[in-house]
C-alpha positions, 0 to 999 in steps of 0.5 A, spaced: 842 852 251 847 856 248 849 862 252 853 868 251 856 871 257 856 879 255 860 882 261 866 878 264 874 880 266 877 873 263 884 876 263 883 875 271 881 868 270 884 861 269 884 856 263 879 851 268 874 857 268 874 857 260 873 849 260 867 850 265 864 855 261 864 851 255 861 845 258 856 849 260 854 851 254 857 859 253 860 859 247 861 867 246 863 872 251 865 880 251 871 883 255 870 890 257 876 894 260 876 894 267 880 896 273 886 892 275 886 892 282 890 898 282 891 905 278 895 904 273 900 910 272 902 910 265 898 911 258 903 905 256 900 900 261 894 901 258 895 900 251 899 894 253 893 892 257 888 892 251 893 889 247 892 883 252 885 882 252 884 883 244 890 879 242 892 873 247 885 873 251 882 872 244 887 866 242 886 863 249 879 863 250 879 860 242 883 854 245 878 852 249 872 853 244 869 860 246 869 866 241 872 872 245 871 879 243 873 885 247 871 893 249 876 898 250 876 905 254 878 908 261 874 905 266 871 910 271 875 908 277 881 911 273 878 917 271 881 922 276 887 923 273 884 927 267 891 928 264 893 921 264 885 919 262 886 924 256 893 922 254 890 914 254 883 916 249 888 920 245 891 913 243 886 909 243 884 909 236 888 903 234 885 898 239 878 901 237 879 899 230 882 892 232 878 887 229 876 884 235 874 890 239 866 891 238 864 897 243 867 902 247 867 901 255 866 900 260 865 908 261 860 911 266 861 913 274 864 910 279 864 915 285 860 920 281 865 926 281 866 932 275 872 929 273 869 922 272 863 926 268 868 929 264 872 923 262 865 919 260 863 925 256 869 925 252 869 918 251 862 918 249 864 923 244 869 918 241 864 912 240 859 917 237 864 919 232 866 911 231 858 909 231 860 904 236 856 900 242 858 903 248 857 899 255 856 904 261 858 902 268 853 904 273 856 906 280 856 901 285 853 905 291 848 911 290 846 908 283 840 912 282 844 919 283 848 915 278 842 914 273 840 922 274 847 924 272 847 919 266 841 921 263 842 928 261 848 927 258 846 922 254 840 925 251 845 931 250 850 927 246 844 925 242 847 918 241 842 913 239 839 909 244 840 902 241 847 903 241 848 903 249 848 898 254 847 900 261 849 895 265 849 894 272 842 895 274 838 893 280 831 894 283 833 901 284 835 903 277 830 899 273 824 903 274 828 910 272 830 907 266 825 901 263 821 906 259 828 908 255 830 905 249 837 903 252 839 895 252 839 894 261 844 890 264 843 886 270 849 883 274 850 876 277 855 877 283 856 874 289 855 878 295 855 885 292 851 884 286 844 881 284 842 874 285 839 869 280 832 870 285 833 878 284 833 877 277 827 873 277 823 878 281 826 884 277 823 880 270 817 879 273 816 886 275 819 889 269 819 884 263 825 882 259 825 886 253 832 889 252 834 886 258 840 881 258 844 878 264 851 878 265 857 875 271 862 880 270 867 875 273 874 878 275 879 878 280 874 878 286 869 873 289 865 872 282 863 866 279 864 865 271 858 860 271 853 866 274 849 865 268 848 858 268 845 859 275 840 864 272 838 859 267 837 854 272 833 858 277 829 861 272 827 855 269 825 852 277 821 859 278 817 858 272 819 863 267 818 861 259 824 858 256 823 864 250 824 869 256 830 865 259 833 865 252 833 872 251 836 875 257 842 869 256 843 870 248 838 874 244 838 880 247 847 881 247 847 878 240 842 883 238 846 889 242 853 887 239 850 886 233 850 894 232 858 892 231 859 889 224 865 886 227 861 882 231 860 875 228 860 870 233 863 863 232 859 858 235 861 852 233 868 852 235 871 846 239 876 846 244 883 844 242 887 838 245 892 841 250 898 837 247 897 841 241 899 848 244 904 850 249 905 857 253 
Protein backbone atom coordinates (compact mmCIF):
# COMPACT_ATOMS: atom_id res chain seq x y z
CA UNK A 1 0.00 0.00 0.00
CA UNK A 2 1.25 3.48 -0.91
CA UNK A 3 1.08 5.83 2.08
CA UNK A 4 1.26 9.60 2.60
CA UNK A 5 2.55 10.72 6.00
CA UNK A 6 0.66 14.04 6.31
CA UNK A 7 2.27 15.37 9.50
CA UNK A 8 5.81 14.48 10.54
CA UNK A 9 8.84 16.46 11.72
CA UNK A 10 11.66 14.89 9.73
CA UNK A 11 14.19 17.59 10.60
CA UNK A 12 14.58 15.74 13.91
CA UNK A 13 14.76 12.24 12.35
CA UNK A 14 17.68 10.32 10.86
CA UNK A 15 18.31 9.04 7.37
CA UNK A 16 17.65 5.54 8.71
CA UNK A 17 14.07 6.66 9.35
CA UNK A 18 13.67 7.71 5.71
CA UNK A 19 14.97 4.32 4.60
CA UNK A 20 12.54 2.48 6.89
CA UNK A 21 9.64 4.68 5.78
CA UNK A 22 10.34 4.00 2.11
CA UNK A 23 10.66 0.26 2.68
CA UNK A 24 7.28 0.30 4.45
CA UNK A 25 5.47 2.07 1.59
CA UNK A 26 5.56 5.75 2.55
CA UNK A 27 6.17 7.75 -0.61
CA UNK A 28 5.34 11.36 0.38
CA UNK A 29 5.32 13.39 3.58
CA UNK A 30 4.44 16.84 4.86
CA UNK A 31 6.47 18.63 7.52
CA UNK A 32 4.60 21.37 9.41
CA UNK A 33 6.58 23.96 11.36
CA UNK A 34 6.93 23.09 15.02
CA UNK A 35 8.66 23.88 18.31
CA UNK A 36 12.29 22.76 18.38
CA UNK A 37 12.40 22.12 22.13
CA UNK A 38 13.33 25.63 23.25
CA UNK A 39 11.82 28.98 22.33
CA UNK A 40 13.59 30.84 19.56
CA UNK A 41 14.70 34.37 20.42
CA UNK A 42 15.11 35.93 16.98
CA UNK A 43 13.06 36.08 13.81
CA UNK A 44 16.11 35.02 11.83
CA UNK A 45 16.23 31.67 13.58
CA UNK A 46 12.66 31.00 12.41
CA UNK A 47 13.58 31.93 8.86
CA UNK A 48 16.66 29.68 8.89
CA UNK A 49 14.44 26.83 10.10
CA UNK A 50 11.87 27.47 7.37
CA UNK A 51 14.64 27.38 4.77
CA UNK A 52 15.97 24.14 6.22
CA UNK A 53 12.67 22.23 5.99
CA UNK A 54 11.80 23.67 2.59
CA UNK A 55 15.14 23.16 0.86
CA UNK A 56 17.56 20.75 2.53
CA UNK A 57 14.94 18.41 3.96
CA UNK A 58 13.28 18.07 0.56
CA UNK A 59 16.62 17.10 -1.00
CA UNK A 60 17.45 14.70 1.83
CA UNK A 61 14.09 12.95 1.59
CA UNK A 62 14.33 12.64 -2.16
CA UNK A 63 17.62 10.78 -1.85
CA UNK A 64 15.70 8.06 -0.02
CA UNK A 65 12.73 7.93 -2.38
CA UNK A 66 10.25 10.15 -0.49
CA UNK A 67 8.72 13.35 -1.84
CA UNK A 68 8.85 15.92 0.99
CA UNK A 69 6.72 19.06 1.35
CA UNK A 70 6.45 21.54 4.22
CA UNK A 71 4.14 24.04 5.91
CA UNK A 72 5.34 27.30 7.47
CA UNK A 73 4.04 29.17 10.52
CA UNK A 74 4.62 30.36 14.06
CA UNK A 75 3.75 27.31 16.15
CA UNK A 76 1.35 28.03 19.06
CA UNK A 77 4.05 27.10 21.59
CA UNK A 78 5.94 30.23 20.48
CA UNK A 79 3.01 32.63 20.22
CA UNK A 80 3.29 34.28 23.64
CA UNK A 81 5.92 36.80 22.52
CA UNK A 82 3.65 38.94 20.34
CA UNK A 83 6.38 41.22 19.04
CA UNK A 84 8.58 38.34 17.91
CA UNK A 85 5.68 36.35 16.46
CA UNK A 86 4.50 39.36 14.47
CA UNK A 87 8.02 39.99 13.18
CA UNK A 88 8.12 36.40 11.94
CA UNK A 89 4.66 36.64 10.35
CA UNK A 90 5.70 39.84 8.58
CA UNK A 91 8.69 38.04 7.06
CA UNK A 92 7.05 34.69 6.18
CA UNK A 93 5.97 35.70 2.69
CA UNK A 94 8.99 34.42 0.77
CA UNK A 95 8.73 31.06 2.56
CA UNK A 96 4.98 30.75 1.99
CA UNK A 97 5.75 31.41 -1.69
CA UNK A 98 8.32 28.61 -1.83
CA UNK A 99 7.40 25.85 -4.33
CA UNK A 100 7.61 23.20 -1.59
CA UNK A 101 5.34 25.07 0.84
CA UNK A 102 1.80 23.71 0.48
CA UNK A 103 0.09 24.98 3.64
CA UNK A 104 0.29 27.38 6.54
CA UNK A 105 0.74 25.54 9.80
CA UNK A 106 0.68 24.19 12.24
CA UNK A 107 -1.11 27.00 14.05
CA UNK A 108 -3.70 26.95 16.80
CA UNK A 109 -3.64 26.77 20.59
CA UNK A 110 -1.32 25.29 23.20
CA UNK A 111 -2.15 26.74 26.62
CA UNK A 112 -5.31 28.47 25.27
CA UNK A 113 -4.15 32.01 26.09
CA UNK A 114 -5.23 35.39 24.63
CA UNK A 115 -1.83 35.83 22.94
CA UNK A 116 -2.12 32.43 21.29
CA UNK A 117 -5.58 33.36 19.99
CA UNK A 118 -4.21 36.64 18.64
CA UNK A 119 -1.38 35.02 16.68
CA UNK A 120 -3.70 32.23 15.55
CA UNK A 121 -6.15 34.78 14.13
CA UNK A 122 -3.45 36.85 12.45
CA UNK A 123 -2.02 33.78 10.72
CA UNK A 124 -5.50 32.70 9.61
CA UNK A 125 -5.79 36.09 7.93
CA UNK A 126 -2.51 35.47 6.09
CA UNK A 127 -3.64 32.04 4.89
CA UNK A 128 -7.05 33.34 3.83
CA UNK A 129 -5.48 36.14 1.80
CA UNK A 130 -3.23 33.61 0.06
CA UNK A 131 -5.95 30.94 -0.32
CA UNK A 132 -3.67 28.38 1.33
CA UNK A 133 -4.60 25.18 3.17
CA UNK A 134 -4.28 25.51 6.95
CA UNK A 135 -3.11 22.94 9.53
CA UNK A 136 -4.57 23.62 12.99
CA UNK A 137 -3.04 22.23 16.18
CA UNK A 138 -5.45 21.35 18.98
CA UNK A 139 -3.97 21.80 22.47
CA UNK A 140 -2.46 18.76 24.15
CA UNK A 141 -4.67 19.30 27.20
CA UNK A 142 -8.23 20.59 27.60
CA UNK A 143 -8.94 19.75 23.99
CA UNK A 144 -12.72 20.36 24.10
CA UNK A 145 -12.05 23.84 25.49
CA UNK A 146 -9.59 24.40 22.64
CA UNK A 147 -12.24 23.38 20.11
CA UNK A 148 -14.74 25.72 21.77
CA UNK A 149 -12.31 28.62 21.38
CA UNK A 150 -11.20 27.78 17.84
CA UNK A 151 -14.57 27.19 16.17
CA UNK A 152 -16.00 30.72 16.68
CA UNK A 153 -12.79 32.21 15.29
CA UNK A 154 -12.98 30.02 12.20
CA UNK A 155 -16.66 30.87 11.66
CA UNK A 156 -15.94 34.58 11.98
CA UNK A 157 -13.07 34.33 9.50
CA UNK A 158 -15.37 32.55 6.99
CA UNK A 159 -12.55 30.46 5.56
CA UNK A 160 -13.88 27.60 3.40
CA UNK A 161 -13.98 24.52 5.60
CA UNK A 162 -12.34 22.31 2.98
CA UNK A 163 -9.19 24.44 3.33
CA UNK A 164 -8.74 23.53 6.99
CA UNK A 165 -7.31 20.44 8.70
CA UNK A 166 -7.90 20.31 12.47
CA UNK A 167 -5.31 17.92 13.84
CA UNK A 168 -4.63 15.92 17.02
CA UNK A 169 -8.24 14.90 17.63
CA UNK A 170 -9.30 12.39 20.27
CA UNK A 171 -12.48 10.70 21.46
CA UNK A 172 -13.40 13.97 23.24
CA UNK A 173 -13.18 16.22 20.18
CA UNK A 174 -14.55 14.07 17.37
CA UNK A 175 -18.20 14.51 18.48
CA UNK A 176 -17.66 18.29 18.50
CA UNK A 177 -16.22 18.42 14.98
CA UNK A 178 -17.66 15.43 13.11
CA UNK A 179 -20.62 17.31 11.64
CA UNK A 180 -18.48 20.18 10.34
CA UNK A 181 -16.87 20.27 6.91
CA UNK A 182 -13.30 20.41 8.24
CA UNK A 183 -10.74 17.71 7.60
CA UNK A 184 -9.89 15.95 10.88
CA UNK A 185 -6.55 14.45 11.87
CA UNK A 186 -5.87 11.56 14.26
CA UNK A 187 -2.32 11.42 15.61
CA UNK A 188 -0.79 8.06 16.55
CA UNK A 189 2.06 8.77 18.94
CA UNK A 190 3.36 6.53 21.75
CA UNK A 191 2.38 7.45 25.31
CA UNK A 192 0.87 10.90 24.82
CA UNK A 193 -1.56 10.54 21.90
CA UNK A 194 -3.62 7.83 20.18
CA UNK A 195 -2.86 4.15 19.70
CA UNK A 196 -3.89 2.18 16.60
CA UNK A 197 -6.61 0.56 18.70
CA UNK A 198 -8.07 3.93 19.69
CA UNK A 199 -8.00 5.01 16.04
CA UNK A 200 -9.92 1.86 15.12
CA UNK A 201 -12.56 2.56 17.74
CA UNK A 202 -12.92 6.20 16.68
CA UNK A 203 -13.41 5.18 13.04
CA UNK A 204 -16.03 2.59 13.98
CA UNK A 205 -17.95 5.22 15.91
CA UNK A 206 -17.52 8.27 13.68
CA UNK A 207 -16.61 6.94 10.24
CA UNK A 208 -13.63 7.74 8.05
CA UNK A 209 -14.99 10.54 5.87
CA UNK A 210 -12.58 13.51 5.80
CA UNK A 211 -10.39 11.79 8.43
CA UNK A 212 -6.67 11.18 8.03
CA UNK A 213 -4.06 9.58 10.28
CA UNK A 214 -0.57 10.88 10.99
CA UNK A 215 2.40 10.03 13.21
CA UNK A 216 3.73 13.52 14.02
CA UNK A 217 7.10 11.90 14.78
CA UNK A 218 9.66 14.36 16.14
CA UNK A 219 12.45 14.48 18.73
CA UNK A 220 10.23 12.87 21.39
CA UNK A 221 9.33 9.22 21.98
CA UNK A 222 7.73 8.74 18.57
CA UNK A 223 7.57 6.39 15.62
CA UNK A 224 7.99 7.32 11.93
CA UNK A 225 6.21 4.07 11.09
CA UNK A 226 3.06 4.84 13.11
CA UNK A 227 0.91 4.69 9.98
CA UNK A 228 2.20 1.22 9.21
CA UNK A 229 1.11 0.10 12.69
CA UNK A 230 -2.32 1.61 12.02
CA UNK A 231 -2.71 -0.19 8.70
CA UNK A 232 -1.72 -3.52 10.27
CA UNK A 233 -4.08 -3.10 13.23
CA UNK A 234 -7.04 -1.93 11.15
CA UNK A 235 -6.68 -4.94 8.88
CA UNK A 236 -6.64 -7.30 11.84
CA UNK A 237 -9.62 -5.45 13.30
CA UNK A 238 -11.70 -6.03 10.18
CA UNK A 239 -11.83 -2.60 8.55
CA UNK A 240 -12.32 -2.59 4.75
CA UNK A 241 -9.27 -1.95 2.63
CA UNK A 242 -10.97 1.10 1.11
CA UNK A 243 -11.36 2.63 4.57
CA UNK A 244 -7.71 2.03 5.39
CA UNK A 245 -6.56 3.57 2.11
CA UNK A 246 -8.75 6.58 2.76
CA UNK A 247 -7.13 7.12 6.17
CA UNK A 248 -3.50 6.81 5.07
CA UNK A 249 -3.59 8.14 1.50
CA UNK A 250 -6.81 9.37 -0.12
CA UNK A 251 -7.88 11.98 2.43
CA UNK A 252 -4.42 13.49 2.87
CA UNK A 253 -4.10 13.67 -0.90
CA UNK A 254 -7.52 15.36 -1.19
CA UNK A 255 -6.72 17.95 1.49
CA UNK A 256 -3.29 18.93 0.22
CA UNK A 257 -4.58 19.01 -3.36
CA UNK A 258 -6.16 22.34 -2.43
CA UNK A 259 -2.62 23.64 -2.94
CA UNK A 260 -1.63 23.80 -6.62
CA UNK A 261 1.93 22.97 -5.54
CA UNK A 262 0.95 19.54 -4.23
CA UNK A 263 2.03 17.16 -6.99
CA UNK A 264 3.69 14.27 -5.17
CA UNK A 265 6.02 12.05 -7.13
CA UNK A 266 5.14 8.59 -5.86
CA UNK A 267 7.54 6.70 -8.10
CA UNK A 268 10.81 8.10 -6.76
CA UNK A 269 13.54 5.57 -6.11
CA UNK A 270 16.32 5.88 -3.53
CA UNK A 271 19.72 7.08 -4.69
CA UNK A 272 22.77 4.97 -4.02
CA UNK A 273 24.34 6.62 -0.93
CA UNK A 274 27.72 6.49 -2.62
CA UNK A 275 26.46 9.06 -5.14
CA UNK A 276 26.08 11.90 -2.61
CA UNK A 277 28.09 13.35 0.23
CA UNK A 278 27.31 15.52 3.20
